[in-house]
N, C-alpha and C positions, 0 to 999 in steps of 0.2 A: 809832801803830798798834799794836793789839794783835796778837802773833804768833799766828799761826795754828798748830797743832797738827797733826801728820803723821796722814794718813788711814791709818785701818786698815780691810782688807777684811773684811765680816762672814761669817758661815757660808754666805748667800747670795748670793758672790761667784760670776758666771760664768767658767766653764774654758772655754776654747776648747782646740783639738785644737792640735798642735804640727801645723809644715808640713814634708809629706813630697815633697823634691824629687827622687825618683830616678822618675818617671814617665814624664817626656817623653824625647822623642829625644836631647836637647841633655844631659841629665845622664847617659842612658846611655852615650854615647860618651864621655864624662870619666870613668866609671867603670870603661872598657873598657881605657882607658891604652893605647889604639893598637891594641890586639887587634882583627883583622876575624874575624868569623865565618864558618863554611861556609856557602855559599849552595847552600840546595835545589833541585835542579832543578826550575823551575817545569812543574806539568802542564797537558795543554791543558784549556785552558777551555772549560767547555760554553756556548755561545753561547745567551742567554735570547731563545728565539722570540718573535716577535711574534705577536699574536692571529691575522692573517691567514695568516702562516707557520705556525703550530701545525693551522691550520685545512687547509692544502694538504698538509701531512705527514699527517696522518690520512688526507684523501682518496687519496693516493698508497698508504699502507697498506692501505686497503680495495680498491683497486684490482688489489693486487699480489695480494691473498689470493683475491679473485674469479677471477682470471687463472688462478690457479692449481687452483682446483676446475673451472673451465670445461677447463684441461690436462689434469688428469686423467680427466674425463668424456669427452673426445675420445680417449684413447689407450685408454680401457677398451672393448675391443670394437672398436677401429677396426682400420685397416689395420697398422698400426706396433703396436698394442698387442696383449696376449693376447687370445683370446677372451672374452666376458664368462659366468662362469660361474655356473650357477644349479642350486640343487639343489632339488629338490621333495621335501617332507617331510609327507605324510599324517597328520593328526592325529587323525583317528578313521576305525575300521575300515571304516564304512560310506561314506567320502569318496572320489569317483569320479574316482581318479588318471587311469586310463585315457582317460577324457573330455578331461580337460585337456589331456593329451599329444597327443591328438588333435589339438583346437583349435589348440592353438601349432604342429602342423606342418601345418595347413591356411590357414597365409597366402600371402594373394596376394604373385607376384613374389621369391619366395624358392626358396632350394635346401635342401633336407635330407639331411644325410648322417647316416644311420644306422650307428652301432658295430656291427658282426659279433658276435655271440654274448654282446651285453649288452643284456638287456630296459631299455627306459626311458633309455636313453642316447644321443641324438641330437643331431646339431648344424644350426644353423638360420644359414643366410648370408642376407644382403639386401643386395645391390648397390648398391640405389637409394637407400639409407637410410646407407651405408656402416658396416652394423653386423653383426656375427657373434656368435650365444650358443651356448654349448654348455649342455643340459640333461641333467642326472642324476637319477635317481630313488633316493631311500633310504625303506626302510621304517620308521616310527615305532617298530616292536617290535624292530630291530636296532641295538642303542644304540652299538656300536662304529662302524659305517657311517656311523651320522647325526653322531657327534663329529667322526669324520676327516673327512668331507667340510666339516662346516663350518668345520673350520681354515683349508681353503685355498678356501670358496667366496666369491663376489664379495656374491652374493646368496641370500636363502634365500625359497623359493616356498612357505610354510603352505598347504595346502589343507585346507579347514574343511566340517564338516558343516552344511547349512544350516538344520538343526532344533537339534544341540545342540553345534554347534562344534567341540568335542574330547573325545575320553573320559579316563579315567584313564590310560592308556597315553600318551597325547598331554600329558596335564599332567606327568607323568613325564619326559618327553620333552623339555619345555620347561623345566621345573627346569635340566634339565643344562644344556641351551644356553645358559641366561642367567648360571648359573653359569661355562661355560667362556668365555663371549665372544661375542655375538650380534652378527654383521654385518649388511648391509642386510637389511631382509626387505619382503614384501610379503604381503597375505592373499586368497587367492582361495578363492569360495565358488560351486563349480560344482553344478547342479541346482537343485531348488525350483520348476520351471518346471509340476510338476503340481498346485500347489496353485492355490486362486483369486486374483486379483488381490489382494483384501483381506487374506486371511490371508499372502500373500506379504510385503506390507509388515508385517504385525504381527509375522512371524517376522525379516524382517531387523531389526527395530528389538530385539527381544528379544537376536537375536544380537550386535548392535553395543554393548548393555547388558552381555552375558554377558562380552565381549573385552575390556571398557574396562579390568579391573584388571591385565589383562599387557599390554596395547599401549592405551596412554591416546589416543594422537594416532594411532592407526593408521585408515586408510582401507580398507574392504570393495571389493571387485572381484569382481562378478558375473561367471561366466565361462559362458555360453552359447550365445554366437555368435560368429563370426569378430570380427565389429566390438569387441566387449569383449574378445576376444584382442590386437588389435591395440593397444588403449588399455594392458592390461596391461604388453605389451612396450615401449610406449612410456614407461611409468611406471618400469619396471626400467633403462632407456637411461639416462632423466632424474634419477634421484633421486641425493642425495647420498651418497655413500659413508662408511660407517663404519670405521675403523680399527681394528685389533686389533694392540697392541704387540709380542706376540710373534713374529708371523709377519711384519709389516711389515719388521723388521730383519734376517730372514732371507732367504736363497732358498728358493724351494719352487717345486714342479711336482705336478698331477696327471697320473697315467700317461696318455695316450691309445691306446697301445700298447707292448707287453712282448713281449720274446723271450729266452728262457734258451738260452744255449750252455754244455753240460756242459766240465767241464775235463779234462785227460788222466787224471788219478790217478783221478777219481772222478766217477759221474754223478749223486751225491747234490748237490756244489757245484760250481759255476761262474759264468761271467759273465752279468749282467743286463742286457739293453740296455732301456733305459725311455726310451719317447720323450714329450716333453711340454712346453709353453710355460711359460718361465722367469716367475716371477710376485716380487714382494718385491723384492728385489735382485739386483746381478750375481752371477753363479753361476762360482766358482772352480774349477778342474779338480784342484787340490791340497787343497782341505779336503776334510773328511768330511762324508758323507751319512746321515741315520738314515732308514730306513724306516721308518714308523709301525706298531708292532706287532711288527716283527722284529729291531731293532738297527742298530749303527752300522757302515757298510763304508766303503772306501775306491773314488776314481774312477780308472781308467786312461786314458779319455781322452773326449772331447765331439766329437759329429759333429753336422755340421747338414744334414738333411735336407730335401726339397721340402715346405713347409706344406701339408698337406693339407687345409686349412679356409681357403684362400686365398680371398679377394674373387672373383677373376678365376681360377676354376677353369679346369682343362684340360678338354676335352670327350673322353671314350672313345670309339673307334668302336664302332659296333654298340649304342649306348645311347639307350634311349628317351626323349624329351623332350618333355615337354607345353609348352603355349602359356605358362603364368605361373609353374607348379611344376614342380621337378625333384628327381626321388629318386635319390639315388646311395647305393651299399653301397661299403664299404671290403672289398676281398676282397684275397686273399693275390697274384693277380695284378696288382694296382694298386701294393699295397707291392714286390713286385719290379721294375717298372716304376721306381720312385721311388729303388731302391739305385743305379741307375747314377750320379744325379745326384748321392748322398749326398756332402760333400767334411767332411775332419776338420780341426774348427775348433782343438783343442788336446791337448795329451799333458801326461800328469802328470809333473814333474819328482820324481825319489826324493829330491833335496837340499831340495827347498822341501815336498813332502807331509808334510801330518799322520801323526802313529802312531797306531795303534789302541791304543796301551798305555793302559788305564784303571786300573791299580793301580801301586803301587810294590812289587817285590818285595823285602822285607827281606831283609839280610843277618843271620844269627845271629851270625855271627863277626865284626861288623864292629868291636865293642867291642875297646879295647885291653886286651890278657890280659900280666902279666907272671909271672915264675917266683916262687913263694914261697920268703919268707926261711925261715932257719932257724929264728928266734923264732915265726915264723908255724907253719911245722910243728909246733914245739912245743905251742902252742895248741891246736892242732886235735886233737892227740893227748891232752891234757889233757881238753878237752871230751866227746870220746870215751869216755874212763874214767869221767869225772862221770856222763854220759847212759847208761851200760851198764844194761842190766835184766836180770833172771834169768827166763828163759821155758823153761818145761817142753818139749822137745822131742824126737821119737823118735832112739832110739840110733844112732850113728854121722852125725848130723846136722853139716854144716860150718859155721861162723859165718858165711860169707856166706848159706847156706842158712837160718838161723837169723834172720839178719835181715828176713826178708823174712815170718816168719809175725807176724802182726798179732792180737792180742788181740781178743776181742769189742765190750770197749767202746771201744775206740780204733776199731773199723772204723766203730761207728754215728755215734762224732761226726764221722771223716772224711767220712762221707756226708750229715751234718747242714749241715756246710760247704760243701759241692759243691752240695747244694741250695739255700741261699742263692746263693752265687755266680750259679747258671745262673738262677734265676727269683728277683728280688727281691720277687716280691708273694706268695710264699708264708707269708709272717707275717703277711698279712692275711688267708689264706684257709685257715689249718691245720685249722679243723674241717673245711671243705669236701672237703680233701685228703684227710686222715685215714678221711672216710667214702666215697670213692671208694677208696680203696687195700683196705680192707676189703672191700666189695664184689667188687671183683678178686679180693681172695685167695679167697673163698669160691667163686666161679665157678671159680677154676683150681684149688680142690682134686680130687686125683686120685680117683678112684672106686674102690672098693674089689675085688676081685677075685671075691668072692662074689656082687655084685651084678648084675642082670643090666640091660643096656643096652636099651631100646625107644624107636622112632622113631614119636612121633606126630604125623599131619601137621594142620596147622594153616592155616586159609583165609588168602587174602591181603590179604582185609579187616581182619583181625583182627590181623596183622602192621603194615600201614599205622596202625591204628589206636593199636597199643602205641609206634610210635615217633612219632605225634604227641604223645602224651601224656608220653613221656618228654622230648622237647623241650620242651614245656611246663612241665615241673619242673624242667629246666638253668634256663630263662628266669626261673622264678619265683625259682630260687637267684641269678641273677646280680640281678635286681630288688632282692633283700634285701641283698644284698653292696653294692649303691650307695648305698643308703639308710642303710647302717651308716656307711661312709666318710662322708656328709654328714651321719649326725648326729654322729658321733665322728670328726673328721679326724684319719687318720694314728694314731689310739691302738691301742695293741697290749697284749695282756696279757704280762705276765712269764714267761717260759718257767721249768717248776718242775723239770724232769728236765735241763736244762743250765743251768750257770751264765750269769748275765746276762754277766758282764765277758767269756767266751767266745763267748756267740751274737752279741752286738753288739761284737765288737774291730774291726770295720770302720768304725766311727761314731765321730764326734767331737762334742765340745758349743762352741756357739757364743756369745760373748757379748751380740750382735747379729746376727741374720742379716741385716741390711742394711748394717750399716758392719765387721763382721768380716772379714779379709782369707781369700781363697782363692787359691792361685796356680791358675792354668789349665793349667800345664803338668806338674803335679803327678801323680803315679802314672797315668801314661797306659794305656788296655790296649794289647794286641797290634794291634789292627785300627787302631789311629790310625797304625803304620807302613806301611797301605797303602795310606792315602789322600794326595790332593793339600790344601797349604792356600798362599795366597795370602798376599803379604808386605801389601800394602793391597788389599781385594778392590775397594774403591770406585773404587779409581784405576783399577785395571783395566779397570773396566767403563766408565767414563767415556772412557778413552783408544779402548776399540775402538768405542762409539759416535759418537765424535767422526769416528773414520776411517770408519765406515759413512756418515755424514753428507757425508763431504769427497769419496765417491766413490770413494778411492784402491785397489780393489780391480780387478783385471782378470779378465776373461772374459765368458762369455755374460752379453749385456744381455736386461734384463727386455722380455718380447714376443717374444723367438725361439725357434722350432720347433725342439727339438734332440734327440738321442738320448744320453742318460750310459750307460757301459759301466760298470758295478759291479761288483767283484770279490769273490769268495769269497762268494756270495749260495747259501743252500740253498734246492735247487728246491721246496720248500715254499712259498716266498713266489710263485713261478710260479705253483704248482697252486692258492692263496688268490687270485690275479687272474681265474684261468680258471674259479673258482664266482663271481666276479661282486663280488667285495670289491675296493673302492678300492686302489689302490697310490697310496702321499703318499709324497714324498721333500723331505724338509728338510735343508737344508746347515747344517751347525753351524758355528757360532761356536769361535776359538781356544779350546782348553782344556775345552770341553765335552763330551768322549768321557772326562774324567778324574772318578775318584770322589773326592768328599765329604761332607762334614756338610751336609746342607740344614735349613734351620727353616723352616715354613710357619706362617702365621696364619691360624686356620680359625674359623669359626663353624659352629654344630650348625644342620644344616639342618631345619627347624619340621616337615617330614613324617616323620621317623623318631624315635622316642620309644625303641628301644631300649638298654639300656645296651651301652655300648663300652668295655671294659678296655683299658688301656695293653697293649703287647706281644701285643696280637692282630695277625692277619694282615690288611691292607687293602690295597686295591688302589687306588692313587695314579694320576690323570690330570694330569699336570703341564705345561703347554705342548702341544708336540708330543711329548712321552713318556709311556707307561704302563707301570706295574712295579707288583710286588706287594712290601710290605715289613712289619716291625713295629715300629711306631713307640713313642716316648715322648711322652706329655704333660708340659706343663708351663705355668704360668701366664706371661702377658705382662705385663712390668713393664718399668721404666726401670733397676732396678737392675742389679748384674753379677753377682747368683746368681739363680735362679730355682726354685721350688719345684715339684717334681714332683706331677703330678696323676695318679689311681689311674683315674680314668675321665674320659671326655669329656664335660664341663660342658655343659649345655642352654642356661647362664643368661650365658656368659661367653666371651669370646675365649679361645682355649687355642691354645699353640704346640706343632706337631707335628715333633718331629725324627726322620732317619731317614740311614741311609747311601744316596746317590743321585749319580747324574753330576752335575757341575756343571751347573746353567742359571742364563744372566744373567737377573736378573728387568728388568723387569715381566712376570711369568707366572701365569697363573690356575691353582689346583689344584681336584680334586675328589676326594674320597675315597669309594671304595664299599668294601661288606662284602657278601662273597660268602655266599648261603644255601646251607644244605645239598641244594636241589635246582636249583643253580647260576645260580641268579639274582642279579643284583648291587645291591644296595639303596644308595640315596644316602644320606650320613649328615653329610656335612660341607663346604663348599664355603670358600675363601679366595683367597689368594695367597701367592706366593712370598715371603718374608720377608727372608731373608741365606743367605748360604755362609758359614758359620762355626765352624769346629770348636772354638773355644775358647769356646764359649757354654756356661757352668756351669748344668749342670742337678742340683739337690739335692735327695735322698731326705730327709723329716723322719719321724722315728719318736717317737712321745709314749708314754713309759712313766707310769701315773698311779697313785696311792695315795691311801689315806685319812687323814684326821687323827682319830687315836684318843684323844688328850688333847691340850686345847689349854689354853696358858698366856696370859699378856698377850701375848708377842712370841715366845713359842716353841711348838712341838706336837710330838707323838710321831706318825712316820708310819709307816703297817704297810702290805702287800699290794703295795708296790712292787718291793721285793727280797726273796729269802728265806734269804738267809745273809748274814754278817758280811763276807765278803771283798768281796762285791759291795759294798756301803754304802761300805768306803773306794775301791773302784777309782771310784766313779762322786763322791766326794765333792767335785771340782773343779767339777763342773758345777752352773750356777745351776738354782736353781728357781723354778718358778711356779705361780700359780693360775688356775683359770677365772673368779674375781674380782678378777684384777688384782696380787695381793700377789706379791713376789718376796722371795727368801730363797736359803738355801744350808744344806748338810749339815752340821750341829756334830759329831756323832758317833753311831756305830753303839750301840744296846741292846740285849744279849742275843747269841744265835746265832741268832737266826731271821729277821732281815732287820729288825729294828723300828731307828727311828733318830730323833735328835733333831736338829730343824730351826728355824733362826733366821729370821723373817720381819721386814717391815719395818711390819707391821702385826698387830693380832688377827685370827685365822683365823674363819670362820663354820664350823659344825657340819657345814653340807650343801656347802661346798667341797670342791674336789679337786684335790689335788697334782700338778702335773706335771712330768715331766724331760724336756726335747727333746733327740733327738740326730739327727745329720746326717753324710749319705754320699754323695758325688759318683756319678751313675749315667751310664751311657755306652746308646746303643743298642746292639742285636744286628744284626751283618751277615749279614741275610735279605734282601735285595736280591736278586729275581728278575726278569729283562726279560720273560719269557714270563707273559703274562694269557690267560687260556682265554676264547672267546667265553661271553659270556651268552647264558641262555636269554631269550628273549622277556619282558620284566616285566609280572607281574601283581600286583596291590594285596595285600598279606598282610591277612588276616584275623584270623590268630592271635595278634595284639601283644596283652599282657595290660597295660590300664590302670593306671597309677600309683596309682591311689585304691584297687585290689584287692589292692595289697600289705602285707599285715599285718604288723608286725614282732612276733616271739614275746616 
């Protein structure tokens, strides 16, 4: 046989992977070498439910939700719950509100109790249906009354006109109510019986089409007979309640009766005894209460008088009673008889009671101070000798007096710096301010002695017309300023009388606005020493709400009729209650009386187009509070720094920052602006975003220059600065152009502010060179809890349309 040669594999030989013997359990145990791993604690396994079990679970959850809704309906207006509070709001000046009240009071088998001294406030008791209602009337023109009653109302009953539905004042009232949070509502249409039947149907269809925009699925209830009024009552009692988060988590009550007891020291301050039904949550005697529109106060004790609206009322001797209906009036004698049965439920514990302290009192001497060493004293003397200047002073003036004599140039520079600190927006409005200053100086010039003063009488109509023309001119100027800020955002001309390095010494440059660091605790103002700040606000809020859900608070339960003794209340609160204004009490959660920095996220309301500049005084309706403040506007972004907005933008969401008492979100917010005649215009609506003093609001300033000579990647820029020292001072700051080029300053040219700049590409001749400077700004402490009552609102016709504003 011939010996066969050895086989050699070719280039296409199959290459198999090597065996990996480390994946199965046996090999891992051998690799471990006897070491035992720590066993994790086994979690409770979620058992996979079968199809039938999942169906039963869904059925049980649905049944529980249904029972919860039914229990809420039964408790509201029932024997154990508070009366069903219904607020009547006429949305048209011609709406027949009195006829509606008469029809509601004419129900069969009901007891009507009319509150003494308050028109349109009565209670309706129906023992047969085991229901009780309380009806309160609010006029659409009284904005504060409508909003305050809507905060605590269970249902709103809108009274419409059968022909027009609502007028302009009613439309404004609806806008405010929708922004604040609308509880359960119903629409009633009294009248319209004088029309023929065919026209009556057409008018009803027209009205239903008109209200479809505001109330898409609403049902109109005609209100002309007793049967129709009983149907309306049945609908109010059985409809599902809409919840408002800011009131469901706080105890609150609407005063049914009130009595003022003056203190021994003064008749202007005393104890206010407010009686009403507890709503929302359990009321604690140790918590603070906020009287809407008047401030925060402490409670001394809580009493339990007899329920005046009981479904089984006591019959008073000598009282006339009809067969089906019964009219009773709460009088002083009835109240005196009830005082015999008053029980003291609880008294405040000074150790557990919340404090009224709203601000931190800073101690200016709190910082550690040490005695200076000899070296420091010598350095101080050397610096004084170096800074010594020669000043001409009168003969006999001491060194101490001479130090207070200021040159004219220094005085002007100090005033400029103070103006810059007091108002950050004067740098954008220098021309307007200077014009106003010149006009005021001309008006303030003293008359010469030789001149004779004559008084020329003018008619009142001419004065009013001149005032209106002056308001139009001011509004036109504001429109121009807003348009300029929109066309050239944050741009400013470099001043020629003051060096730029002095004028903008508080500003800094940033490599990137988004990524460059900025310490939130750097250079804080003195007002930050007065406010409170949470270590973790969201965690505190969650713990409070979890405690509310567990019902761990002890006090007066929901539905009880109690008398709250509020201490230190001014007599003006009782006077406003006697005038017919509603008295609403909200119990505060812990820390809600303390001041901090609040941020609101708002959108511009489409009904108002007037320019609103930052730091203008606005009126805030935040949850159950209302106050006045001058806010800052900033962009709403997810970054750690937020650019300041000089005007309230109509096309984007804006964050409003103010100093105000702490409020735990969610809470709605309404922004109003007061006119010269006292009316309040709704300008923005939104909600509370956060309570965060560390939110950084950055003001941007843009200096612009013109490329004078352009080379390949370099250019000579002028008109940005006007001296050589300013160019050297701002040399480290990066330059940008409107067409996207980036560069930096290489060197100054000459002594008039020209500079050579290097860019990442060739510039266009029509391009503009920009230098961005940044400074952190803070709101001003302008919080004022007193808000004057507004004049009944009328639509303004003097607003200038934006198209008419022409730029020079």
